[in-house]
C-alpha positions in Angstrom: -4.7 -189.7 -61.0 -4.6 -193.1 -59.4 -2.6 -194.5 -61.9 0.3 -191.5 -60.6 -0.3 -192.1 -57.2 0.7 -195.6 -57.6 4.1 -195.1 -59.7 4.9 -192.5 -57.4 4.6 -194.8 -54.3 6.5 -197.7 -56.5 9.3 -195.7 -57.1 9.3 -194.1 -53.9 9.6 -197.9 -52.9 12.7 -198.7 -55.0 14.6 -195.8 -54.0 14.3 -196.6 -50.9 15.5 -199.9 -51.4 18.4 -198.5 -53.2 19.2 -196.4 -50.2 19.4 -199.2 -47.8 21.1 -201.9 -50.4 17.7 -203.7 -50.6 17.2 -205.8 -54.1 15.1 -204.1 -56.4 11.5 -205.7 -57.2 12.9 -207.8 -60.2 10.9 -211.1 -60.4 9.4 -211.9 -63.8 6.0 -210.7 -64.8 3.5 -213.2 -66.2 -0.6 -212.2 -65.7 -2.3 -215.8 -65.3 -5.2 -214.3 -64.3 -6.5 -212.1 -61.9 -8.8 -209.1 -62.6 -11.5 -207.8 -60.3 -14.6 -210.1 -59.7 -12.3 -213.5 -59.8 -13.7 -215.8 -58.0 -11.8 -217.7 -54.9 -11.6 -220.9 -56.4 -9.8 -219.3 -59.3 -7.7 -216.9 -57.2 -6.5 -219.8 -54.8 -5.8 -221.7 -58.1 -3.3 -219.2 -59.3 -1.8 -218.2 -56.2 -0.6 -222.0 -56.2 0.3 -221.7 -59.9 2.2 -218.3 -59.0 4.3 -219.8 -56.2 5.4 -223.0 -58.3 6.7 -220.6 -60.8 8.6 -218.0 -58.6 9.9 -220.1 -56.0 9.3 -224.0 -57.9 13.2 -224.9 -58.3 13.8 -224.0 -54.3 10.5 -226.1 -53.5 11.4 -228.9 -55.6 14.9 -229.8 -54.3 13.6 -229.2 -50.5 10.8 -231.1 -51.0 12.9 -233.8 -52.8 15.5 -233.4 -50.2 13.2 -233.5 -47.0 11.7 -237.0 -48.9 15.0 -238.4 -49.5 15.7 -237.7 -45.9 12.6 -239.5 -44.7 13.2 -242.3 -47.2 16.8 -242.7 -45.8 15.5 -242.6 -42.1 12.7 -245.0 -43.0 14.9 -247.6 -44.3 18.1 -247.3 -41.9 16.0 -247.3 -38.8 15.0 -251.1 -39.3 18.6 -252.0 -39.6 19.3 -254.1 -36.9 23.3 -252.5 -37.1 21.7 -249.1 -36.4 19.2 -250.0 -33.5 21.4 -247.9 -31.0 21.3 -244.9 -33.1 17.5 -244.6 -33.5 16.4 -246.2 -30.4 19.1 -245.1 -27.9 16.7 -244.0 -25.2 15.2 -247.7 -24.7 18.7 -249.1 -24.4 19.3 -246.5 -21.4 16.0 -247.3 -19.9 17.2 -251.4 -20.1 13.9 -252.2 -21.8 15.5 -252.9 -25.1 18.4 -255.2 -26.0 20.5 -255.5 -29.4 19.1 -257.6 -32.2 23.0 -258.0 -33.2 23.1 -260.9 -30.4 21.1 -263.8 -32.3 19.9 -265.0 -35.7 21.8 -265.4 -39.1 25.0 -263.4 -39.5 23.7 -261.4 -42.2 20.6 -260.5 -40.2 22.7 -259.1 -37.5 23.3 -256.3 -39.7 20.7 -256.3 -42.3 16.6 -256.1 -42.1 15.5 -259.4 -43.9 12.1 -258.6 -43.2 11.0 -257.1 -46.6 7.5 -256.5 -44.9 8.8 -254.0 -42.8 9.9 -252.0 -45.7 6.3 -251.6 -47.1 5.6 -250.1 -43.5 8.4 -247.3 -44.0 6.3 -244.7 -42.5 4.9 -246.7 -39.8 6.7 -243.9 -37.5 4.7 -241.2 -38.0 1.6 -243.0 -36.4 3.7 -244.5 -33.8 4.8 -241.4 -32.5 1.2 -239.9 -31.9 0.2 -242.8 -30.4 1.7 -242.2 -26.6 -1.1 -240.0 -24.7 0.4 -236.9 -23.1 0.3 -238.4 -19.3 2.6 -241.2 -20.6 4.5 -238.8 -22.4 5.4 -237.2 -19.3 6.4 -239.9 -17.1 8.5 -241.6 -20.1 10.2 -238.4 -21.2 9.6 -235.9 -18.3 7.7 -232.6 -18.2 10.1 -230.0 -20.0 10.1 -232.7 -23.1 5.9 -232.7 -23.3 5.9 -229.3 -22.4 8.3 -228.3 -25.2 6.0 -230.2 -27.9 3.5 -227.9 -27.2 5.1 -225.2 -28.3 4.6 -226.8 -31.7 0.9 -227.4 -31.0 0.8 -223.6 -30.0 1.8 -222.6 -33.3 -0.6 -224.5 -35.3 -3.3 -223.7 -32.7 -2.3 -220.0 -33.7 -1.6 -219.9 -37.2 -4.3 -222.3 -38.8 -7.4 -220.4 -38.2 -4.9 -217.4 -38.8 -4.3 -218.7 -42.6 -8.0 -219.4 -43.1 -9.1 -216.0 -42.5 -6.5 -214.4 -44.3 -6.8 -216.6 -47.4 -10.6 -215.8 -46.6 -10.7 -212.4 -46.8 -7.5 -210.6 -47.4 -5.9 -212.5 -50.1 -8.8 -211.5 -52.8 -8.6 -208.0 -51.3 -4.9 -207.7 -52.3 -5.2 -210.0 -55.5 -8.3 -208.0 -56.9 -6.1 -205.2 -57.2 -4.2 -203.8 -60.5 -1.6 -201.5 -58.9 1.2 -203.5 -59.7 -0.1 -204.1 -63.3 -0.2 -200.7 -64.1 3.2 -199.9 -62.8 6.5 -200.0 -64.9 8.3 -202.5 -62.7 8.6 -206.0 -62.8 6.9 -208.5 -60.4 6.0 -211.8 -59.1 2.7 -213.1 -58.4 3.7 -213.6 -55.1 3.8 -209.7 -55.0 0.1 -209.6 -56.3 -1.2 -211.1 -52.7 0.6 -209.1 -50.6 -0.3 -205.4 -49.3 2.1 -203.8 -52.0 -0.9 -204.6 -54.5 -3.2 -202.1 -52.8 -3.0 -198.3 -54.0 -1.8 -195.8 -51.9 -4.4 -194.1 -49.7 -7.1 -196.7 -50.5 -9.8 -197.4 -48.2 -8.9 -201.3 -48.3 -6.1 -200.7 -45.8 -9.2 -200.9 -43.3 -9.2 -204.7 -44.0 -5.7 -205.1 -42.9 -6.2 -203.1 -39.7 -9.0 -204.9 -38.8 -7.3 -208.3 -39.1 -4.3 -207.0 -37.2 -6.8 -206.6 -34.7 -8.3 -210.2 -35.2 -4.9 -212.0 -35.3 -3.9 -209.8 -32.4 -6.6 -210.8 -30.1 -6.8 -214.4 -31.2 -2.9 -214.5 -30.8 -3.7 -213.4 -27.3 -6.4 -215.8 -26.5 -4.5 -218.8 -27.4 -1.6 -217.7 -25.3 -3.5 -217.0 -22.4 -5.1 -220.3 -22.5 -2.1 -222.2 -23.0 -0.1 -220.5 -20.3 -2.8 -221.3 -17.9 -2.7 -225.1 -19.1 0.7 -225.2 -18.5 1.3 -223.6 -15.3 -1.7 -226.1 -14.1 0.9 -229.0 -15.1 3.5 -227.8 -13.7 1.7 -227.4 -10.3 0.2 -231.0 -10.8 3.4 -232.1 -11.9 5.6 -230.8 -8.6 2.4 -231.9 -6.5 2.4 -235.5 -7.8 6.0 -236.0 -8.2 7.9 -238.4 -5.8 10.5 -236.8 -3.4 13.4 -235.2 -4.9 16.3 -233.3 -3.1 15.6 -229.9 -4.9 12.4 -229.5 -3.2 14.0 -229.5 0.3 17.3 -227.9 -0.5 18.2 -224.2 -1.1 21.5 -222.5 -2.5 22.9 -220.3 0.0 25.6 -217.6 -1.6 27.7 -214.6 -0.5 28.2 -216.4 3.2 29.9 -213.4 4.9 33.3 -214.2 5.8 34.5 -214.9 9.7 37.4 -215.1 11.6 36.4 -217.5 14.1 34.4 -220.0 12.0 34.8 -222.0 9.0 32.4 -221.6 6.0 30.5 -224.6 7.3 30.2 -224.3 11.0 29.3 -220.7 9.7 26.4 -221.8 7.7 25.2 -224.3 10.2 25.0 -221.5 13.2 23.1 -219.1 10.7 20.1 -221.3 9.9 20.0 -223.2 13.4 19.5 -219.8 14.5 17.1 -218.3 12.1 15.5 -221.7 10.9 15.8 -223.9 14.2 12.7 -226.0 13.5 13.4 -226.9 9.7 16.9 -226.7 9.3 18.1 -230.2 8.7 21.8 -230.4 7.1 24.1 -228.5 4.6 26.8 -229.1 2.2 29.5 -226.6 1.9 30.6 -225.8 -2.2 34.3 -226.8 -2.9 36.4 -225.2 -5.8 37.3 -228.9 -6.8 38.0 -228.1 -10.6 41.5 -229.3 -10.5 40.0 -232.6 -8.5 37.8 -233.3 -11.0 40.8 -233.0 -13.8 42.3 -236.0 -12.1 39.3 -238.2 -11.7 38.7 -238.0 -15.3 41.8 -239.2 -16.1 42.0 -241.8 -13.8 38.3 -242.8 -15.6 39.9 -242.9 -18.9 42.7 -245.2 -17.6 41.0 -247.3 -16.1 38.5 -247.9 -19.1 41.8 -248.5 -21.0 42.7 -251.2 -18.6 39.5 -252.8 -18.7 40.3 -253.0 -22.8 43.7 -254.5 -22.4 42.4 -257.0 -19.9 39.4 -257.8 -21.6 41.7 -258.4 -24.9 44.2 -260.7 -22.6 41.2 -262.9 -21.5 40.5 -263.6 -25.0 44.2 -264.6 -26.3 46.4 -265.0 -22.8 49.1 -266.3 -25.1 50.5 -262.9 -25.4 50.1 -259.9 -22.9 49.1 -256.7 -24.5 51.4 -253.9 -25.1 51.7 -250.2 -26.0 54.0 -247.4 -26.5 54.5 -244.7 -23.9 54.7 -241.6 -26.5 52.2 -239.2 -27.6 49.0 -241.4 -28.7 51.0 -244.7 -28.8 52.6 -243.8 -31.7 56.3 -243.8 -30.6 58.1 -244.2 -27.0 59.4 -247.3 -25.4 56.9 -250.3 -25.6 55.8 -251.7 -22.4 53.0 -254.1 -21.1 49.8 -252.6 -21.2 48.0 -253.8 -18.4 50.8 -253.2 -15.9 51.7 -249.5 -17.4 48.1 -248.1 -17.2 47.8 -250.1 -13.4 50.7 -248.2 -12.5 49.0 -245.3 -14.0 45.6 -245.6 -12.0 47.6 -246.4 -8.7 49.2 -243.1 -9.1 46.5 -241.1 -10.5 44.6 -242.9 -7.1 47.6 -241.5 -4.9 47.0 -238.1 -6.2 43.5 -237.7 -6.0 43.8 -238.8 -2.5 46.1 -236.0 -1.5 43.9 -233.5 -3.9 40.9 -234.3 -1.9 42.6 -234.0 1.4 43.9 -230.3 0.8 40.4 -229.5 -0.6 38.8 -230.3 2.3 41.0 -229.1 4.8 42.8 -226.0 3.2 40.0 -223.3 3.5 40.8 -221.4 0.6 39.1 -224.2 -1.6 35.7 -223.7 0.4 33.5 -221.3 -1.2 31.1 -219.1 0.8 28.3 -220.9 -0.6 26.1 -224.3 0.5 23.2 -226.3 0.0 21.2 -226.0 2.7 18.6 -228.5 3.3 15.6 -228.8 5.4 13.2 -230.7 7.0 10.3 -229.9 5.1 9.0 -228.3 1.9 7.6 -225.6 3.8 10.9 -225.0 5.5 12.7 -224.9 2.0 9.9 -222.2 0.5 10.1 -220.0 3.5 14.0 -219.5 3.2 14.3 -219.6 -0.8 11.4 -216.6 -1.1 12.7 -214.5 1.7 15.4 -212.3 2.9 17.9 -213.6 5.7 19.6 -210.6 6.5 19.1 -206.8 7.2 22.2 -206.5 4.8 20.3 -207.8 1.2 24.0 -208.4 -0.1 24.8 -211.7 2.0 23.1 -214.7 2.8 21.7 -214.8 -0.7 19.2 -217.8 -1.0 16.9 -219.2 -4.2 16.2 -222.8 -5.1 18.5 -225.4 -5.4 18.7 -226.7 -8.7 18.0 -230.6 -9.2 21.2 -232.2 -8.8 21.7 -233.7 -12.1 21.2 -230.1 -13.3 23.9 -228.5 -11.2 26.9 -227.1 -13.5 29.8 -227.8 -10.8 32.1 -226.0 -12.7 30.7 -222.5 -12.1 29.8 -223.2 -8.4 33.4 -222.1 -8.0 32.8 -218.5 -9.2 33.1 -216.0 -6.5 29.3 -214.0 -6.5 31.2 -211.0 -6.5 32.5 -211.5 -9.7 29.2 -212.7 -11.3 28.6 -208.6 -12.2 31.8 -208.1 -14.0 31.5 -211.2 -15.9 27.8 -210.1 -17.1 29.3 -206.7 -18.3 31.6 -208.2 -19.8 29.5 -211.1 -22.2 27.2 -208.0 -22.5 29.5 -206.0 -24.5 31.2 -209.5 -26.1 27.6 -210.2 -27.2 26.8 -207.1 -28.7 30.0 -206.9 -31.1 29.2 -211.0 -31.8 25.8 -209.7 -33.3 27.0 -206.6 -34.8 29.9 -207.7 -36.6 28.0 -210.8 -37.6 26.0 -208.9 -40.2 29.1 -208.7 -42.5 28.5 -212.3 -43.7 24.5 -212.0 -43.2 24.7 -209.2 -46.3 27.3 -211.3 -47.9 25.0 -213.6 -47.9 22.0 -211.7 -49.0 24.1 -210.7 -52.1 23.8 -214.0 -53.2 19.9 -213.9 -54.1 20.9 -210.4 -56.0 21.8 -211.4 -59.4 22.7 -208.0 -60.6 25.3 -208.1 -57.8 26.9 -211.0 -58.8 26.8 -210.2 -62.6 28.8 -206.7 -61.3 31.1 -208.3 -59.4 32.1 -211.2 -62.2 31.0 -210.6 -65.4 32.4 -213.5 -67.2 29.6 -215.6 -65.1 26.7 -213.3 -66.5 25.7 -216.2 -69.6 26.1 -219.1 -67.0 23.7 -217.2 -64.3 21.1 -216.4 -66.8 20.3 -219.8 -67.3 17.0 -219.8 -65.8 17.6 -223.3 -63.7 20.9 -221.5 -62.5 19.0 -218.4 -61.6 16.5 -219.9 -59.8 18.9 -221.5 -57.9 20.8 -219.0 -56.9 17.8 -216.7 -56.0 15.8 -219.3 -54.4 18.0 -221.8 -52.7 21.7 -220.8 -52.0 20.5 -217.7 -49.5 19.0 -220.0 -47.4 21.7 -222.7 -47.5 24.4 -220.2 -47.2 22.9 -218.7 -43.6 22.4 -222.0 -42.3 26.1 -223.3 -42.5 26.8 -219.8 -41.1 24.6 -220.3 -38.1 26.1 -223.5 -37.1 28.8 -222.6 -35.0 26.8 -219.6 -32.8 25.4 -221.9 -30.5 28.6 -223.2 -29.2 29.8 -219.6 -29.0 26.5 -218.2 -26.9 27.0 -221.4 -24.6 30.3 -220.9 -23.8 29.6 -217.1 -23.1 26.6 -218.2 -21.1 29.4 -220.6 -18.7 31.7 -218.0 -18.8 28.9 -215.6 -17.1 28.6 -218.0 -14.3 25.0 -219.8 -14.3 25.0 -222.6 -11.7 22.7 -225.0 -13.5 22.5 -226.2 -17.2 18.6 -225.4 -17.5 19.9 -221.8 -16.6 23.0 -222.0 -18.9 20.4 -223.1 -21.7 18.0 -220.4 -20.9 20.1 -217.7 -21.3 21.9 -219.0 -24.1 18.5 -219.4 -26.0 17.6 -215.5 -25.4 20.8 -214.6 -27.0 20.2 -217.0 -29.8 16.7 -215.2 -30.6 17.7 -211.9 -30.4 20.8 -212.7 -32.4 18.3 -214.4 -35.0 16.2 -211.3 -34.6 18.8 -209.1 -35.5 20.8 -211.0 -37.8 18.3 -213.2 -39.8 15.1 -211.1 -39.7 16.4 -207.8 -39.6 19.5 -208.6 -41.4 17.6 -210.3 -44.3 15.1 -207.6 -44.6 17.4 -204.5 -44.8 21.1 -205.9 -46.2 24.1 -203.8 -46.6 27.4 -204.2 -44.2 27.2 -203.8 -40.7 28.3 -200.1 -40.6 26.1 -198.8 -43.3 23.3 -200.3 -41.2 24.5 -198.9 -37.9 25.4 -195.6 -39.5 21.8 -195.0 -40.8 19.9 -196.0 -37.9 21.8 -193.7 -35.9 21.3 -190.8 -38.1 17.3 -191.2 -38.8 14.8 -190.7 -35.8 13.2 -193.4 -34.1 10.0 -193.1 -35.7 11.9 -193.9 -39.3 12.9 -197.0 -38.4 9.6 -198.9 -38.3 8.6 -197.2 -41.7 12.4 -198.3 -43.3 11.9 -202.1 -42.1 8.2 -202.0 -43.0 8.7 -201.2 -46.2 11.3 -203.8 -47.0 9.1 -206.7 -45.7 6.9 -207.7 -48.6 10.1 -207.7 -50.7 11.6 -210.4 -48.9 8.8 -212.6 -48.9 10.2 -215.3 -51.3 13.5 -215.4 -49.3 11.8 -216.4 -45.9 9.4 -219.1 -47.7 12.8 -220.4 -49.2 14.5 -220.2 -45.8 11.7 -221.8 -43.7 12.0 -224.7 -46.7 15.6 -225.1 -46.3 15.8 -224.7 -42.4 12.2 -226.0 -41.5 11.3 -228.6 -43.9 14.6 -230.1 -44.6 16.2 -229.6 -41.4 13.5 -231.5 -39.8 13.6 -234.2 -42.1 17.6 -234.2 -41.7 17.0 -234.4 -37.7 15.2 -237.7 -37.8 18.0 -239.1 -39.8 20.3 -238.4 -37.2 23.2 -238.5 -40.3 26.1 -237.3 -37.9 25.2 -239.5 -34.7 24.3 -242.0 -37.3 28.2 -241.8 -38.7 29.8 -240.7 -35.3 28.5 -243.6 -33.6 29.9 -246.8 -36.3 33.1 -244.9 -36.5 33.3 -244.9 -32.7 32.1 -248.3 -32.6 35.1 -249.4 -35.2 37.8 -247.4 -33.9 37.3 -246.3 -30.4 34.9 -248.5 -28.5 36.7 -250.8 -26.2 34.0 -251.7 -23.2 30.7 -251.8 -22.8 30.7 -248.5 -21.4 32.7 -246.8 -24.3 29.4 -248.0 -26.2 27.1 -246.5 -24.1 29.0 -243.2 -24.4 29.3 -243.9 -28.4 25.3 -244.1 -28.5 24.6 -240.9 -26.3 21.4 -239.5 -27.8 21.7 -235.6 -26.0 18.7 -233.7 -25.8 16.6 -231.7 -27.9 18.6 -228.7 -27.3 16.4 -226.1 -26.1 19.0 -223.5 -26.4 18.9 -223.9 -30.2 15.4 -225.7 -30.8 13.2 -222.9 -29.3 14.6 -219.6 -30.4 14.5 -221.4 -34.2 10.8 -222.0 -33.8 10.5 -218.3 -32.6 11.7 -217.2 -35.6 8.9 -219.0 -37.5 6.2 -217.3 -35.0 8.0 -214.1 -35.8 7.8 -214.0 -39.5 4.3 -215.8 -39.5 3.0 -212.8 -37.2 4.8 -210.4 -39.3 3.6 -211.7 -42.7 0.2 -212.7 -41.6 -1.1 -209.2 -42.6 1.9 -208.3 -45.1 2.1 -211.2 -47.0 -0.4 -214.3 -45.9 1.1 -216.6 -48.4 4.1 -217.2 -46.4 1.5 -218.8 -43.5 1.1 -222.4 -45.3 4.9 -222.9 -45.3 5.2 -221.9 -41.7 2.0 -224.6 -41.0 3.6 -227.1 -42.6 6.6 -226.6 -40.5 4.6 -226.6 -37.3 2.9 -230.0 -38.1 5.8 -232.0 -39.6 8.4 -230.7 -36.7 5.8 -231.7 -34.0 5.5 -235.4 -35.4 9.6 -235.6 -36.1 10.2 -234.4 -32.7 7.6 -236.5 -30.9 9.1 -239.4 -32.2 12.7 -238.2 -31.2 11.7 -237.6 -27.8 10.2 -240.5 -27.4 12.5 -243.0 -29.0 15.8 -240.8 -29.0 16.3 -237.7 -26.6 17.6 -238.4 -22.8 17.0 -235.2 -21.2 19.9 -234.3 -18.8 17.5 -232.2 -16.2 13.9 -231.9 -15.3 13.2 -228.5 -14.6 9.2 -228.7 -14.8 9.1 -226.3 -17.9 10.7 -223.3 -16.1 11.2 -222.2 -19.6 7.7 -221.5 -20.3 7.7 -217.7 -19.5 10.3 -217.5 -22.1 8.3 -218.8 -24.7 5.1 -216.8 -24.0 7.3 -213.5 -23.6 9.2 -213.7 -26.9 6.0 -214.8 -28.9 4.5 -211.7 -27.4 7.4 -209.8 -28.3 6.9 -210.9 -32.2 3.8 -210.0 -31.8 4.4 -206.2 -30.7 7.2 -206.0 -33.8 4.9 -207.2 -35.8 2.3 -204.3 -35.3 4.9 -201.7 -35.2 6.4 -202.6 -38.8 2.5 -202.8 -39.9 2.0 -199.2 -38.5 5.8 -198.5 -40.3 4.5 -199.7 -43.6 0.7 -198.1 -43.5 2.6 -194.9 -42.4 4.4 -195.0 -46.2 0.7 -195.9 -48.1 -0.7 -192.7 -46.8 -3.2 -194.7 -44.8 -3.6 -191.9 -42.3 -6.8 -192.4 -41.4 -6.7 -196.3 -40.3 -2.6 -196.2 -38.8 -3.7 -194.3 -35.8 -5.7 -196.6 -34.8 -2.8 -199.4 -34.8 -1.0 -197.3 -31.8 -3.6 -198.8 -29.3 -2.6 -202.6 -30.6 0.9 -202.6 -29.0 -0.3 -200.9 -25.7 -3.2 -203.6 -25.2 -0.8 -206.4 -25.8 1.9 -205.4 -23.6 -0.7 -204.9 -21.1 -2.0 -208.7 -21.7 1.5 -209.8 -21.3 2.1 -207.8 -17.5 -1.5 -209.8 -16.5 0.0 -212.8 -17.8 3.1 -212.2 -16.2 1.4 -211.2 -12.8 -1.2 -214.0 -13.1 0.9 -216.8 -14.4 4.3 -216.2 -13.8 5.0 -216.6 -10.4 3.9 -220.5 -10.7 7.3 -220.9 -12.7 9.7 -219.0 -10.3 7.9 -219.7 -6.7 6.5 -222.4 -4.9 3.1 -222.3 -2.7 3.5 -222.8 0.8 0.0 -223.8 0.7 1.3 -226.7 -1.9 4.6 -227.3 0.0 2.3 -227.7 3.4 0.2 -229.9 1.7 2.9 -232.3 0.3 4.7 -232.4 3.6 1.4 -233.4 5.6 0.5 -236.1 3.5 4.5 -237.8 3.3 4.6 -237.6 6.8 1.3 -239.7 7.1 2.0 -242.0 4.4 5.7 -242.6 5.7 6.1 -241.5 9.2 9.6 -243.2 9.9 11.3 -242.0 6.6 14.8 -240.8 7.1 14.7 -237.7 5.1 18.8 -237.1 6.2 20.0 -240.3 4.7 17.8 -238.9 1.5 19.8 -235.8 1.2 23.1 -236.8 2.9 24.6 -237.1 -0.6 22.4 -235.1 -2.8 24.7 -232.4 -3.4 28.0 -233.5 -2.8 30.4 -232.8 -5.4 30.4 -235.6 -8.2 34.0 -236.0 -7.7 33.7 -237.3 -4.0 31.1 -240.1 -4.7 31.3 -243.3 -5.7 34.6 -245.5 -5.3 36.5 -242.2 -5.7 35.3 -240.8 -2.4 37.4 -240.8 0.1 35.4 -238.4 2.1 32.8 -241.5 2.4 34.1 -242.8 5.5 33.8 -239.5 6.9 30.3 -238.6 5.3 28.5 -241.7 6.9 30.1 -241.0 10.3 28.7 -238.0 10.4 25.5 -238.6 8.8 25.0 -241.7 11.5 24.8 -239.6 14.6 20.7 -238.7 14.6 21.2 -236.2 17.4 24.6 -234.2 16.8 26.7 -233.0 19.7 25.7 -229.4 20.6 28.5 -227.1 21.0 28.9 -223.4 21.8 29.7 -220.9 18.6 33.5 -219.9 18.2 32.8 -216.5 17.4 34.5 -214.6 20.2 33.0 -211.1 18.5 29.4 -212.5 19.1 29.3 -215.0 22.2 25.8 -213.5 23.0 24.3 -215.7 20.4 20.7 -216.7 21.3 21.3 -220.4 20.5 23.9 -222.6 20.4 25.9 -224.1 17.3 25.6 -227.7 16.6 28.2 -229.2 14.5 28.1 -232.6 13.5 31.1 -234.6 14.3 33.0 -231.8 16.4 33.7 -231.1 20.1 34.2 -228.1 21.7 35.0 -227.4 25.1 
């Protein structure tokens, strides 16, 4: 009877696979050993042998690729000619000088110290030596907390893997369900829940383990949330004075027929925050001006190049053609040409600046408002300013480096429409992208390839070729499809109107994770065209969806193992090699670099890319939590990824990446929320899988797990998230009091006067600098009456710097 039940269950499994275009269980059968009563030692040994047999080619290719990348990196990083590529952060800090400036000619390009080649792995311990506090001081809190995501993965999955291999693997392995079936299978399948007979009491083990894994994950998440929240508050309290600590962004300033936006903002905050308001800076629409300034900088760079070239050889004046890219046109004196161009652009810039500052249509209904104290800024940022909740909207201003100025010119009223447009566009992007994903999955189906191209049958039936097709091509092809996705998602976030780079990256990261969940995770488990999947999900009840997906999960363990090796192992090794920046740097250095400024731009190190890196990490959390109970054999591959990636990215953050902004780990609530989401998904899919296994007694108890997990998330959200979205008044007052005692004569107005001025108004190009300096020289501005005829009974006078009124 048991044999019949097992066969029926497996037949239903294959029928369901056919219904949803799933690959049937079609691995070779080879019973290495494994009868009931096998010792854990022999089980573990045959697990290893089985894995090498099933995915040996893929594992070998990816391990060799990773080793080749690491070896290449170890050699290239010690060559003097590549020093700026692998240590750019130290150059930007001014703590490293180029080794090309001294020594023999050959030694300027090639490292002749053969002892350094022996120590080719010395970068690994060096990356781990810097203490976390020193790392925060060196790279910022964002970078240090980003690394803690990898440590979080190790803290969660190492104990889970040990428990799973000690308890669940023997429980799964010591069954003979697959052996009695008429289906071919792999040794990895024998380690999964698929090897448990239908209706078996052994499913209670998986139920208990699901509870144990959930409680352990929640414990680690709570502990880590508390640590990161404490780190953030300590960082903000111990950090030096920053403009964003005193500044609020006010948006949707209501129009007034009698006062300009600047006058209206000043009057409003003098009336409503009389003891704390200090100054403000209105927001201008300066897109055209930014374009002109950018053109002038490029022309100036060319002028510097030709002047440098002429200073080295004064026998002939340099010339150039005036046509496109200097390929045709009249030949003219290069220095005179660019001098005239710069003069012309300077005049245009001055005219455009005057137009922007004088014409009210270029002034946006928004302003950066600064206060005398952090306490005053915190009160303003976290309270409603008007009885009409749709105007005078306030929020904390981003750090000046974090402001995305292009979006500051977007009218606030259009943001809702933009968000709606992007939501629809993202839906269609996610939906139609399932078509190439389905094609990628078809690469893993030998039968499908043979049916589509019968003439290739003899070739792909070769064992080596077959292993590559099944184990390597799907992962690498999927990775190629995803290369262009981050750029598309970032463009969508910019169109949506976020006013800070950190907010842009966090929104792009959220969409990237959703995309990965639907297309990489679900799309890899349930293949087929997008329209087929959408039609099937629409026409089946909601409680059938977890069953459909859950029953498919054990079959895709091999695919996700190869994906982890391709994307995780080889991907991390490729990250540290920095092959693309290396090639681009040398090409730019050879063809485009004309000045030292060009050389600095050529070695631009970039950042750790939160918008792509964090969602990718979250995919591994999802895979680990889903497969921890179903197929524990996947866990060691994830653990290797987290450990290896931690070392690699620690090295990159110390030596390479130069973070553009500092948000004080404001992204951590997103990290926590996505892990909770993965935990709930794993519970629902396990529930659906067990429901197909006729485990009626154990399945209802799983319903409690999502409820407990969501309750835990709500607790953490209420307990720790306020530290990431609000600033405690107690902390603000304490910091203000200490600074007043230490620096009683500090000129805060001078410190803040140009912090939030648009970059095009700064520096040598700033025609407004004289006006600004005159404005700020007055310590006590003149009091003037409000110009608003409709509100002459205002309780306080308006105080507008640099202007007089009768």
